[in-house]
N, C-alpha and C positions, 0 to 999 in steps of 0.2 A: 742533644746538642745540635747535630746536623742531621737528624733523622735515624739515629741509631748506629750501633757499631759496624753493621754490615755496609753502611753507606759511607761512614767516615774513614775507615781503615784504608780502603784502596785510594781514596782522595788524599790523605796524608802520605801514603807510601809513594804515590806518584809525584806529589808536590815536593817531597824530599829528594826524589831522584832528579827532578828537573832543576831544583834550586842547587843541588850539588854539582850538576853539570855546568850550570851558569857560574858558579863560584870558581870552579877549576879553569873554565875558559877565561874568566876575568883575571885570575891569578897569573895565568900564563901570559896574557896580553899586557896587563898593566902592573903586575907585581903583587906580592902577598900583602903589602901594607897600603896599597892604593885604597882610596875611600870606598870606591865601588865594590872591591873585593871584601873589604871589612863589612860593609853593609849587607852584602849577600851572605857572608858568614854569619852575621847576627840573625838574618832572617831564617837561615838553616837551623841555627840553634833553637829558634822559637818553634820551628816545625818538629824538631827532635824532641823538645820538651812537651809539646802537645801529644805526640805519639806516646812518649813514656807515661804521661797522665792517663791516656786512654788504656794503655796495657795494665797500669796499676789498677785503675778502675775495674777493668775486666777481671783481674785476679781477685780483687776484693769481693766482687759479685759472685764469683764461683766458690768462694769460701763460705758464703752465707747460706 
């Protein structure tokens, strides 16, 4: 996908870390239901789903 698991894992982990910080900052400044906070939350969800898919793929590859 992005050049193999060794390349994408640190990218996903760092992206999750940054997005989470952005979302928390937005929630504190604008509130939990602010459009900006909700958008950041949805983006974080997408990153977490991507990480989960990659982990599942790794697990499946190891069992074969």
